[in-house]
C-alpha positions as CSV (number, residue, x, y, z in Angstrom):
1,M,121.2,146.0,72.3
2,I,119.2,147.1,69.3
3,Q,115.9,147.8,71.1
4,R,117.6,149.3,74.2
5,Q,120.2,151.5,72.7
6,I,118.7,152.9,69.5
7,K,115.9,155.3,70.0
8,D,114.7,156.0,66.5
9,P,111.0,156.1,65.6
10,R,111.8,154.6,62.2
11,L,113.0,151.4,64.0
12,G,110.2,148.8,64.2
13,S,108.7,148.0,67.5
14,L,110.1,144.4,67.4
15,V,113.4,143.7,65.6
16,S,115.3,140.5,66.2
17,V,118.7,139.3,65.2
18,T,118.1,135.9,63.6
19,D,121.6,135.1,62.5
20,V,125.2,136.4,62.1
21,V,127.6,135.1,59.5
22,T,131.2,136.2,59.8
23,S,134.1,136.1,57.4
24,P,136.8,133.6,58.4
25,D,139.1,136.5,59.6
26,L,136.2,138.2,61.4
27,S,136.6,141.4,59.5
28,Y,133.0,141.3,58.1
29,A,129.8,140.2,59.6
30,K,126.4,139.8,57.9
31,V,123.7,140.5,60.5
32,F,120.3,139.1,59.6
33,V,117.4,140.7,61.2
34,S,113.7,140.1,61.2
35,G,110.6,141.8,62.5
36,L,107.1,142.9,61.9
37,G,106.0,145.6,59.4
38,S,105.4,146.6,55.8
39,E,108.0,146.6,53.1
40,E,108.6,150.3,53.7
41,E,109.0,149.8,57.5
42,R,111.5,147.0,56.8
43,A,113.5,149.3,54.5
44,A,113.5,152.0,57.2
45,T,114.6,149.5,59.8
46,L,117.6,148.5,57.7
47,K,118.4,152.1,57.0
48,V,118.5,152.9,60.7
49,L,120.5,149.8,61.6
50,T,123.0,150.6,58.8
51,A,123.4,154.2,60.0
52,A,124.0,152.9,63.6
53,A,126.6,150.2,62.5
54,G,129.5,152.3,63.9
55,F,127.7,152.6,67.3
56,F,127.1,148.9,67.4
57,R,130.8,148.2,66.6
58,R,131.9,150.6,69.4
59,E,129.5,148.8,71.8
60,L,130.8,145.4,70.7
61,S,134.4,146.5,71.1
62,Q,133.7,147.4,74.8
63,Q,132.0,144.0,75.5
64,L,134.3,141.6,73.5
65,S,138.0,141.0,73.7
66,F,138.5,140.6,69.9
67,R,141.5,142.0,68.2
68,R,139.3,143.2,65.4
69,I,135.6,144.1,65.5
70,P,133.9,143.2,62.2
71,E,132.3,145.7,59.8
72,L,128.6,145.1,60.1
73,A,126.2,144.7,57.2
74,F,122.5,144.3,58.0
75,H,120.3,142.2,55.9
76,W,116.6,141.3,56.2
77,D,115.8,137.7,57.0
78,D,112.5,136.7,55.5
79,S,112.7,133.0,56.6
80,I,110.0,133.5,59.2
81,E,107.5,134.8,56.6
82,R,108.5,132.0,54.2
83,G,108.0,129.4,56.9
84,A,104.6,130.8,57.8
85,R,103.6,130.8,54.1
86,L,104.7,127.1,53.8
87,S,102.8,126.2,57.0
88,E,99.7,127.9,55.5
89,L,100.1,125.9,52.3
90,F,100.5,122.6,54.1
91,D,97.4,123.4,56.2
92,R,95.4,124.1,53.0
93,L,96.7,120.9,51.4
94,S,95.7,118.9,54.6
95,E,92.2,120.5,54.6
96,S,91.8,119.7,50.9
97,R,92.7,116.1,51.5
98,D,90.3,115.9,54.5
99,R,87.4,117.2,52.3
100,R,88.1,114.6,49.6
101,A,88.2,111.8,52.1
């Protein structure tokens, strides 16, 4: 829905929803997103998504049969970057051990 519906040049070329955490009563939802780009592009992406939250709620209300559609709060998920960094560190450690052996 994000890529197809929102036509804003500030929105990164690739934005993925990585997780959604809702409150027990479904009145609030934290939407975690990830994508490519610099820190400035990430901030712009979150700004666009936050501005479009009402649009997303309206679209969700048409597709879901929930009594209440949650308020959406968008957050950046940096777990992919952290995982890549850890993988790189493990690779360096492995190469270091191989050179010593």
